[in-house]
C-alpha positions in Angstrom: -67.9 7.2 39.3 -67.8 9.0 42.7 -70.8 8.2 44.9 -73.0 11.3 45.3 -73.4 11.1 49.1 -74.5 14.2 51.1 -71.0 15.4 51.9 -69.7 15.3 48.3 -73.0 16.9 47.2 -72.2 19.8 49.6 -68.7 20.0 48.2 -70.1 20.0 44.6 -72.2 23.0 45.4 -69.3 24.7 47.1 -66.9 24.1 44.2 -69.4 25.0 41.4 -70.3 28.3 43.2 -66.7 29.1 43.8 -66.1 28.7 40.0 -69.2 30.5 38.7 -72.8 29.6 38.3 -73.4 25.9 37.8 -74.2 25.9 34.1 -71.7 28.7 33.1 -68.5 27.6 34.7 -65.9 26.7 32.2 -63.2 24.0 32.7 -60.6 26.8 33.3 -62.8 28.5 35.9 -63.4 25.1 37.5 -59.7 24.4 37.7 -59.0 27.8 39.1 -61.6 27.3 41.8 -60.3 23.9 42.5 -56.7 25.2 42.9 -57.9 28.0 45.2 -59.8 25.6 47.5 -56.9 23.1 47.4 -54.5 25.8 48.5 -56.9 26.8 51.3 -57.6 23.3 52.5 -54.3 21.5 51.8 -53.2 19.6 54.9 -49.5 20.5 54.5 -50.3 24.1 55.0 -51.4 23.6 58.6 -49.2 22.5 61.5 -51.8 22.3 64.2 -52.9 18.6 64.4 -56.6 19.4 64.7 -56.6 21.9 61.8 -54.6 19.4 59.8 -57.2 16.7 60.3 -60.1 19.1 59.4 -58.2 20.3 56.3 -57.5 16.8 55.2 -61.3 15.9 55.3 -62.3 19.1 53.5 -59.5 18.6 50.9 -60.8 15.1 50.1 -64.4 16.3 49.7 -63.3 19.0 47.3 -61.2 16.5 45.4 -64.2 14.1 45.1 -66.3 17.0 43.8 -63.7 18.0 41.3 -63.6 14.4 40.0 -67.4 14.6 39.3 -67.3 18.1 37.6 -64.1 17.5 35.6 -65.5 14.2 34.1 -67.4 15.2 30.9 -70.2 12.6 31.5 -70.8 13.3 35.2 -70.4 17.1 34.6 -73.1 16.9 31.9 -75.4 15.1 34.3 -74.7 17.7 37.0 -75.1 20.6 34.7 -78.5 19.4 33.4 -80.0 17.8 36.5 -78.0 18.9 39.5 -77.5 16.6 42.5 -80.7 14.6 41.8 -79.1 13.5 38.5 -76.1 12.1 40.3 -78.4 10.3 42.7 -80.5 8.7 40.0 -80.3 4.9 40.0 -79.1 3.2 36.8 -76.2 5.5 35.8 -73.7 2.7 36.3 -75.0 1.1 33.1 -74.6 4.2 30.9 -71.8 3.9 28.4 -69.0 6.4 28.6 -68.2 9.1 26.1 -71.8 10.1 25.5 -72.8 13.6 24.5 -75.0 15.8 26.8 -78.0 15.2 24.4 -77.5 11.4 24.8 -77.2 11.7 28.5 -80.4 13.8 28.7 -82.2 11.1 26.7 -80.8 8.4 29.0 -81.9 10.3 32.1 -85.4 10.7 30.7 -85.5 7.0 30.0 -84.6 6.2 33.6 -87.2 8.6 34.8 -89.8 6.9 32.7 -88.9 3.5 34.2 -89.2 4.9 37.7 -92.6 6.5 36.7 -93.9 3.1 35.4 -93.0 1.5 38.7 -95.1 4.1 40.5 -98.1 3.7 38.1 -99.4 0.7 39.9 -99.6 2.5 43.2 -101.1 5.8 41.9 -104.7 7.0 41.6 -106.1 10.4 40.9 -109.2 10.8 43.0 -111.5 13.7 42.2 -114.7 14.5 43.9 -117.5 17.2 44.0 -120.1 17.8 46.7 -122.8 20.3 45.9 -125.4 21.4 48.5 -128.2 23.7 47.2 -129.7 26.0 49.9 -133.0 27.8 49.6 -132.8 31.0 51.6 -135.5 33.0 49.9 -137.5 33.3 53.2 -134.8 35.7 54.4 -135.8 38.4 51.9 -139.1 37.5 50.4 -141.5 36.2 53.0 -145.3 35.8 53.0 -147.2 38.3 55.2 -147.9 37.1 58.7 -151.7 36.9 58.1 -151.0 34.0 55.7 -148.7 32.2 58.1 -150.4 29.5 60.2 -147.4 27.4 61.1 -146.2 27.5 64.7 -142.8 29.1 65.1 -142.9 30.7 61.6 -141.5 33.9 63.0 -138.0 32.6 62.1 -137.0 32.5 58.4 -137.1 29.0 56.9 -133.8 28.0 55.4 -133.7 24.5 53.8 -131.6 22.3 51.7 -133.5 21.6 48.5 -130.9 19.7 46.4 -127.7 17.8 46.7 -125.2 16.3 44.3 -122.2 14.0 45.0 -119.7 12.7 42.4 -116.4 10.9 42.7 -113.9 9.4 40.3 -110.7 7.5 40.6 -108.1 6.5 38.0 -106.2 3.2 37.9 -103.1 3.2 35.6 -102.9 -0.3 34.1 -99.8 0.3 31.9 -97.8 3.3 30.7 -100.5 3.9 28.0 -103.7 2.5 29.5 -105.8 3.9 32.3 -109.1 2.7 33.8 -111.4 5.4 35.2 -114.3 4.6 37.6 -116.8 7.3 38.4 -120.2 7.7 40.0 -122.7 10.3 41.1 -125.8 10.7 43.3 -128.3 13.6 43.0 -131.5 14.6 44.8 -133.8 17.6 44.4 -137.0 18.3 46.3 -137.2 14.7 47.5 -136.5 13.0 44.1 -133.2 11.7 43.1 -131.1 9.1 41.4 -127.6 8.1 40.5 -125.3 6.5 38.0 -122.0 4.7 37.7 -119.6 4.9 34.7 -116.5 3.0 33.7 -114.0 4.3 31.1 -110.9 2.9 29.5 -108.4 5.4 28.1 -105.5 4.5 25.8 -102.7 6.8 24.6 -102.3 5.8 21.0 -99.3 8.1 20.3 -97.7 11.4 21.2 -100.5 13.1 19.2 -103.6 11.6 20.6 -105.6 9.2 22.8 -109.0 7.4 22.7 -111.5 6.5 25.4 -114.4 4.1 25.7 -117.1 4.7 28.3 -119.8 2.4 29.7 -122.4 3.6 32.2 -125.7 2.8 33.8 -128.2 4.5 36.2 -131.6 4.3 37.8 -133.0 7.3 35.9 -131.3 6.6 32.6 -130.6 3.4 30.9 -127.2 2.0 29.7 -124.8 4.4 28.1 -122.1 3.7 25.6 -119.6 6.5 24.6 -116.5 6.9 22.5 -114.1 9.9 22.9 -111.2 10.7 20.6 -108.5 13.4 21.0 -106.0 14.2 18.3 -103.4 16.9 17.7 -103.8 18.0 14.1 -100.8 20.4 14.1 -98.6 21.7 16.9 -101.1 24.5 17.4 -104.4 22.8 16.7 -106.3 19.8 18.1 -109.7 18.2 17.8 -111.9 16.3 20.3 -114.9 14.2 19.3 -117.3 12.5 21.7 -120.0 10.1 20.5 -122.6 8.7 22.9 -125.6 6.3 22.7 -128.1 6.6 25.6 -130.5 3.7 25.9 -133.9 4.4 27.6 -137.5 3.3 27.6 -138.1 5.9 24.9 -135.5 4.4 22.6 -131.9 5.1 21.7 -130.8 8.8 22.0 -127.6 9.4 20.0 -125.4 12.4 20.7 -122.3 13.9 19.1 -120.0 16.7 20.3 -117.0 18.0 18.4 -114.6 20.6 19.5 -111.9 22.2 17.3 -109.3 24.3 19.1 -106.4 26.4 17.9 -103.6 28.4 19.5 -104.1 31.9 18.1 -101.0 33.2 19.9 -98.9 32.3 23.0 -101.7 33.0 25.5 -104.9 32.8 23.4 -107.0 29.8 22.4 -109.9 29.7 20.0 -112.6 27.1 20.2 -115.4 25.9 17.8 -117.9 23.5 19.2 -120.8 21.7 17.5 -123.2 19.6 19.6 -125.9 17.5 18.1 -128.6 15.5 20.0 -131.3 16.4 22.5 -129.9 20.0 22.9 -128.2 20.9 19.6 -126.0 24.0 19.5 -123.0 25.7 17.9 -120.6 27.5 20.1 -117.5 29.6 19.4 -115.3 31.1 22.1 -111.9 32.8 22.5 -110.0 32.4 25.8 -107.0 34.5 26.6 -105.0 33.5 29.7 -101.9 35.4 30.9 -100.0 35.6 34.1 -102.2 38.5 35.4 -105.6 37.9 33.7 -108.1 35.5 32.2 -110.5 36.7 29.5 -113.3 34.7 27.8 -115.8 35.7 25.1 -118.3 33.1 23.8 -121.3 33.0 21.5 -123.8 30.1 21.3 -126.6 29.5 18.9 -128.8 26.5 19.7 -132.0 24.9 20.8 -133.4 25.8 23.3 -130.6 28.2 24.6 -128.7 30.8 22.7 -126.6 33.4 24.5 -123.5 35.6 24.5 -121.1 35.7 27.4 -118.1 37.8 28.4 -116.0 37.2 31.5 -112.8 38.7 32.9 -110.6 37.5 35.8 -107.7 39.5 37.3 -104.9 37.6 39.0 -103.1 39.4 41.7 -99.4 38.5 42.1 -99.5 38.0 45.8 -98.7 34.9 47.9 -102.4 34.2 48.5 -103.1 34.1 44.7 -106.1 36.4 45.0 -108.4 36.6 42.0 -111.4 38.9 41.2 -113.8 38.1 38.4 -116.9 39.4 36.7 -119.0 38.1 33.8 -122.1 39.1 31.8 -124.3 36.5 30.1 -127.4 37.4 28.0 -129.6 35.1 26.0 -133.1 33.7 25.5 -133.3 32.6 29.1 -132.6 36.2 30.4 -129.6 38.1 31.6 -127.1 37.2 34.4 -124.4 39.4 35.9 -121.8 37.7 38.2 -119.0 39.0 40.2 -116.8 37.5 42.9 -113.3 36.6 44.2 -111.3 33.7 45.3 -108.2 33.3 47.5 -105.8 30.7 48.7 -106.4 30.1 52.4 -103.9 27.3 52.9 -101.3 25.3 51.0 -104.0 23.0 49.4 -107.2 25.1 49.8 -108.8 27.8 47.8 -112.0 29.6 48.9 -114.2 31.6 46.5 -117.5 33.4 46.5 -119.6 34.6 43.6 -122.7 36.8 43.6 -125.2 36.1 40.7 -127.8 38.7 39.8 -130.2 37.9 37.0 -133.6 38.2 35.4 -135.6 36.1 35.9 -133.3 34.0 38.2 -133.1 36.6 41.0 -130.1 36.8 43.4 -127.9 33.9 44.5 -124.6 33.5 46.4 -122.3 30.7 45.4 -119.6 29.6 47.8 -116.9 27.2 46.6 -114.0 25.5 48.5 -111.3 23.6 46.6 -109.4 21.3 48.9 -106.7 19.4 46.9 -108.7 17.4 44.3 -112.0 17.8 46.1 -114.6 20.6 45.4 -117.3 21.7 47.8 -120.0 23.9 46.3 -122.8 25.7 48.1 -125.2 27.7 45.9 -127.5 29.7 48.1 -130.6 31.1 46.4 -131.6 34.3 48.2 -134.5 35.7 46.2 -136.4 35.4 42.9 -136.6 39.2 42.6 -133.9 41.9 42.2 -133.9 43.2 45.7 -131.1 45.7 46.6 -131.0 44.3 50.1 -130.2 40.8 48.9 -127.5 42.1 46.6 -126.0 44.1 49.4 -125.9 41.3 52.0 -124.7 38.7 49.4 -121.7 41.0 48.7 -120.8 42.4 52.1 -121.7 39.3 54.2 -119.1 36.9 52.8 -116.4 39.6 53.0 -117.1 40.3 56.7 -117.2 36.6 57.5 -114.0 35.9 55.6 -111.9 38.6 57.2 -113.2 37.7 60.6 -112.4 34.0 60.0 -109.0 34.9 58.4 -108.0 36.9 61.4 -109.4 34.7 64.2 -109.1 31.2 62.8 -107.2 30.8 59.5 -104.1 33.1 60.2 -103.4 31.6 63.7 -103.9 28.1 62.3 -101.5 28.7 59.4 -98.9 30.3 61.7 -99.1 27.3 64.1 -98.9 24.9 61.2 -95.8 26.6 59.8 -94.1 26.5 63.2 -94.8 22.8 63.5 -93.4 22.2 60.0 -90.3 24.2 60.7 -89.8 22.5 64.0 -90.2 19.1 62.3 -87.7 20.2 59.6 -85.2 21.4 62.2 -85.4 18.1 64.1 -84.9 16.0 60.9 -82.0 18.1 59.8 -80.4 18.8 63.2 -77.6 16.4 62.9 -76.9 17.4 59.3 -76.9 21.1 60.2 -74.6 20.4 63.1 -72.2 18.7 60.8 -72.3 21.5 58.3 -71.8 24.0 61.1 -68.7 22.2 62.2 -67.4 22.0 58.6 -68.0 25.8 58.2 -66.2 26.6 61.4 -63.3 24.4 60.4 -63.2 26.1 57.0 -63.2 29.5 58.6 -60.2 28.5 60.8 -58.4 27.2 57.8 -59.1 30.5 55.9 -57.5 32.8 58.5 -54.0 32.8 57.0 -55.3 33.3 53.4 -57.6 36.1 54.5 -54.8 37.9 56.2 -52.8 37.9 53.0 -55.9 39.0 50.9 -56.6 41.9 53.3 -52.9 43.1 53.2 -53.0 43.1 49.4 -56.4 44.9 49.3 -55.2 47.5 51.8 -52.1 48.2 49.8 -54.3 49.1 46.7 -57.2 50.7 48.7 -59.3 47.8 47.4 -62.2 45.8 48.8 -62.2 44.9 52.5 -65.2 43.2 54.1 -65.6 44.9 57.5 -68.6 42.8 58.7 -70.9 40.3 57.0 -73.9 38.4 58.4 -76.0 35.7 56.9 -79.4 34.4 58.1 -82.7 35.7 59.3 -83.0 39.5 60.0 -86.0 41.0 61.7 -86.5 44.7 60.9 -90.3 44.8 60.9 -91.8 46.1 64.2 -94.7 43.6 63.7 -92.2 40.8 63.9 -90.0 42.2 66.8 -90.8 39.1 68.9 -89.2 36.8 66.4 -85.6 35.7 67.1 -82.8 36.9 64.9 -80.8 34.0 63.5 -77.6 35.1 61.8 -74.0 33.9 61.5 -70.8 35.9 61.0 -69.5 35.2 57.4 -66.9 38.1 57.3 -64.0 35.7 56.8 -65.6 33.5 54.2 -66.6 36.5 52.1 -63.2 38.1 52.3 -61.7 34.9 51.2 -63.8 35.0 48.0 -62.5 38.5 47.1 -60.4 38.5 44.0 -58.9 41.7 42.3 -61.0 43.9 44.5 -64.2 42.2 43.4 -66.7 39.8 45.0 -69.3 38.1 42.7 -72.0 35.7 44.0 -74.4 34.0 41.6 -78.2 33.4 41.8 -78.2 30.5 44.2 -78.5 29.9 47.9 -75.4 31.0 49.7 -75.6 28.3 52.3 -73.3 26.1 50.1 -70.5 28.6 49.9 -67.2 27.8 51.7 -67.5 28.7 55.4 -71.3 29.1 55.2 -74.2 26.9 56.6 -77.9 27.4 57.0 -78.6 28.9 60.5 -82.4 28.9 60.1 -83.7 25.9 58.0 -86.9 26.6 56.1 -86.9 30.4 56.8 -86.2 33.4 54.7 -82.6 34.4 54.7 -80.5 37.4 53.6 -76.9 38.4 53.3 -75.9 41.7 54.9 -72.4 43.1 54.0 -70.6 46.2 55.4 -67.5 46.7 53.3 -64.8 49.3 52.6 -63.7 50.3 49.1 -61.2 53.1 48.4 -61.5 54.1 52.1 -65.3 54.6 52.0 -67.8 52.5 53.8 -70.5 50.7 51.8 -73.4 48.5 52.9 -75.8 46.1 51.0 -78.4 43.5 51.9 -79.4 40.9 49.4 -81.8 38.0 49.4 -80.5 34.5 49.7 -81.0 33.5 46.1 -80.2 36.9 44.7 -77.0 37.5 42.7 -74.6 40.0 44.3 -71.7 42.0 42.8 -69.6 44.4 44.8 -68.3 47.0 45.0 -71.1 49.3 43.6 -71.6 53.0 43.9 -75.2 52.5 45.0 -74.0 50.7 48.1 -72.1 53.7 49.3 -73.1 55.0 52.8 -73.8 58.8 52.6 -71.4 60.6 54.8 -74.2 62.9 56.0 -76.4 59.9 57.0 
């Protein structure tokens, strides 16, 4: 089998795109593309020694790519997994004459082996830090005549509770995982902590079991058993049994959850909890691409309630979400509303305002950073004061937009520039090589393009006047950015066949005569072409399919 080095990989992309899309190209289309590229790059067609050397190298790369794609086994690997499949270690032991289904199974087996080798080095740390803040003195102060503490003219804001928890996972085998977790809590000067150890085993594709042991300074030893089981493809059950040992005796507890897929996006849950706080809970959760809706009803001792919540997901790059909920029960009524937004690649910032009776008004700020969560509940007042609601709503918005404009946006812009610069440096030699290959390919295409243009002119067909590929800057707000494009007029004209040009949904950097002029940045293809004597123009995104000519591309004579 041909080694899938970087150069053959580039030729693979070139040959497969010249034929059709990767998964749709038939053997006939592949042979036609191979013959077309061979005619273009054949060394005997070029007399100039330099062009002959360049043609020989490109011809060999195309031949190696054809050997990969014409072989049923390697073609199946490439069709299913692309270049990464050809680069997977272990294919040399695969028997020949296997079907695509058998090859897929073999690939998955190799992946599992690689995953098992990584297990010993992998952990999944998760942590939560919660800091409770009492800011009621801002809105509900005692009158000055009752204040006898020096310096009491300033509102007293204090931290009245904290909670820290952390857990890590240690995979022992492909089916066994050890989990170590611990937490520390303090409130109004009193606190405690606990540590837990759990061992989870995946018993089959349908379920797993987990044993847990724990101990703490406030509670005695804990023993728990948790079982998960898929009953049907659309239904599962989870059961959690626990025994808590304390000075008051043994306190047993049992929680069972039965869940079922009601449709593609909707889950229904039934929960029964028995122990110190017994309850029955039923809920329906509907989660789609644009929304998340939950309705729940709980009957229990001491709390019974009904809750409805809705979350709308905006389809923007910041993954903005707004949410609201209403919860009413024996403890009172709570209305919550808030929003969250992605502020960096690994960080999500959210704020929620909670207004309730008799709880009062609170502001909850949450920051998710990778697998760590930082939570800051700020209690503003015990009463329903309009001023507290107003400042809890407007304050975070003003602070966020100020921080986003002055701190977050400049930081992300600088970070993106650093990453792009690092990427350019790491790929500089590779891009230079591809640029030289593309320039050599364009020189080799000149004679073929001349013949194609003569044939198209004779039939009043498709002639590419000008074509550019790369980064275009049309927005005035980005006028300081540098335009980075390359001329691809000749390579596109070379792809014209029977007055048609068809490009599939894939990056065009791998096409013959193309290369990436701006690594890591957004690219477009702009084409000015003539068809039946009339000028047409179109601009398409890098990964967008393109088919020309089209009536919609026609340039209005009056424009």
